[in-house]
N, C-alpha and C positions, 0 to 999 in steps of 0.2 A: 192510646188506640181509639178511634171513633167508635161509638156504640152502634151495634146493628139493631135496627128498629124493624119490627114486623110490618109488612106492606100495608096491612089493614089500618095502621095508625095514620098513614098518609092521607087516607080518605077523609079523616076527621080533622085535618090540620086547620088551625085558626090563623090566618095569615096576618092578623093584628097582634098576635101574641107571640113574643120572642121564644118562650119555652116550647110552645107547640111547633113552631117552625124548626127549632133545633132538634126536637125529639123526632120529628118526621124526616128531615133532610140532612142533619148534621153539618159538617163543615161546608160541604157543597152548597147547601141551601144559603149560607151566609154570603157566598160569592154571587149566587143568583139574585138574591134579594137586593144586595147593594147595587148590582148592575141595573136591575129594574127600577130601583128608586132613584138613581142618579142619571140613568140614561133614557128612560122611557117615561113619558108623562103619565101613563097609566099607574105607575109605581109610586105616586106622591104620598100615598096613605101608609106605606110600609113603614114599620118600626125600626129604622136603621140604627139610631143611637142605643136603644135598649137591646136590640139584637147583639150588637158588638160587645156592649158591657156584659150582658148575660153570658155570651159565648166565651168571653175571657174567663169569667167566673167558673164556668163549667169545666174548664181545663184544669182546675185544681181538684176537682172531684169532691168538693165541699158542698155542693148545692143538692145532693141527693137525686131522687127520681131516676136513678140508673142511667143518667146521661153523662158521658165523659168524652171530652174533645181533646185533641192533641194540638198544643199551642203552635208548633211550626207550620203544619198545614193550614191552621186557622188564620195565622197572620198572612200567609200567601194568598189564600182565598179572599180574605177581606180587602187587602190592597188591590188584587187583580180586579175584583168586582167593582170597587170604588173608582179606580183609575179608568178601566175600560168603559164603565157606564158613563162617566162624565165626558169622555172623548166622543162616544157614540151620540150622546145627547147634543154636543156641540156641532157635530157633522150633520145630524138631522136638522138642526136649526139653520145651519149655513145653507143647506140644500133646499129646505122647505120654507125658509123665512118665517114670517109670523103665522103662517097658515095653520100650523099644528095647534097653537094656542087659540086662534080665532075660532076653530071648530068646536073647541071644548065648551061644555056648558057648566063646568064646575067653578062656582064662585071662589073656592079656595085656590084653584089654579090660576085664575085671573088675578087674584090679590097677590099670589106669590110672584107672578110676573111683574106686577107693578112694583113690588118691593125689590125684585131683582134689578129692574131698570134704575131704580133709585140708587141701589148699591153701586152699580157701574158708573153712574153719572157723579155720585158724590165722592166715592173713594178711589176712583180709577180701576183699571182692569185687574192689576195684581192683587190689591188688598180685597176687592170685592170678591173675586173668585175664591180666595182663601176663606174669608169670613162666611160666605154663603154655605160652606160645608157644615157649619154648625147650626144652621137654622132649617128646621124641617119644612118641607114644600119648597122653600127658596132654593135649597140645594138641588131640587129636581128641575126647577124651571130656569135657573140661571144659565145652565149649560146651553139649552136651545136658544135662549134669548142672546147669549153672547154670540152664538153662531149666526143668528139673524142680524145682529148688529155689526157683523163682520169684524169682531175682535180678532187681531192678528193670531194666526194658528200658533206660532211659536210662543207668544206671550201667554195665550190660554193654556197651552200644554204645559209649560213650565210651571205655572202657578196652580193649575188643578192638580198636578202631581204632588207639589208641596203641600197644598191643603188637603188633598186626599190621603196622603200618608200620615199627616199629623192627626187627622180625624179618625181614620180607620185603625191605625195601630195604636193611637193614644187611648181611645176608649177601650179597646180590647185589652191592652196591657193594664189599664186601670182596674178593670174587672178581675184580671188574673192576679194582680198585686193585692187587691182587697181580699180576694178569696183565699190567698196564701197566707195572709197575716191575721185574719179574723175568724175564730172558730164559729161554726154554725152560722156563717154569714148569710145563708139562704133565708133566715128568719127576717132579715132586714132588706131583702132584695128590692121590693117596690120602692121604699123611701131612698134606697141607694141609687136606683136607676133615675128617679126623679131629681136627686141631687146632682148626678152626673150630667143630665140634660140641662139643668139650670147653670151649672158651672160652664158647660160648653157654650152657653149663650153670653157669657161674660165679655169676651172680646168684642162682640157686636154691640152689646149695650154700651160699652165703654166708648166705642167709636161714635155711636149716635149721640151720647151725652156730650162728648167733646165737640161734635159738629154743631149741636144746637147751641152750646155756650158760645162758640165762635160766631154763630150767625145772629146772636142777639144784638140789637142796636145799642150803642153806648148811650147812657142816659145823658140828657141834656137839660137845658133850662126850659121851664114851662111858662 
């Protein structure tokens, strides 16, 4: 059963802290945050990776602080927020083109947009949409960028669902599994979250490494 939190705690919520978000809004907050992070450009700073992992951990009741979430509703909220958000971002990009990003003054958003375009050009639509899920900021801007570049709706929808489910359910279940198997796991929460985020970047780093090796010119006579 999801814990009931006093309304006053919602006034002091820290949107950059996963524990604070979960204490204030519970399972519903997970869906809303993932929707905002993947569907609205203003949500690029939200802590999607750590939120999912921490929420899964809190389902085991081993992290203390009086917060306990139910795994079933959490998985539904996480998947719904991630999938609906990405589709919304794509539709906004398809309708508004590049205007949304052009108006933004955030260097992080513009850098994320550049990396998103590189992913789409280098790896093709399917692989880029899946890989982007595991890169903060890029998972926010790739969706409208894909819409602006007129990536086919069916292609985008199929692969954003695949990537969204692997990302959202994978991180949540990872937190749940660790919380279930390691006593007092909350003592190691910060390093564990950092490790999960690092591991989630492995597919992208592997692809970049392979692409760079493939693009190196073969040595010749000097």
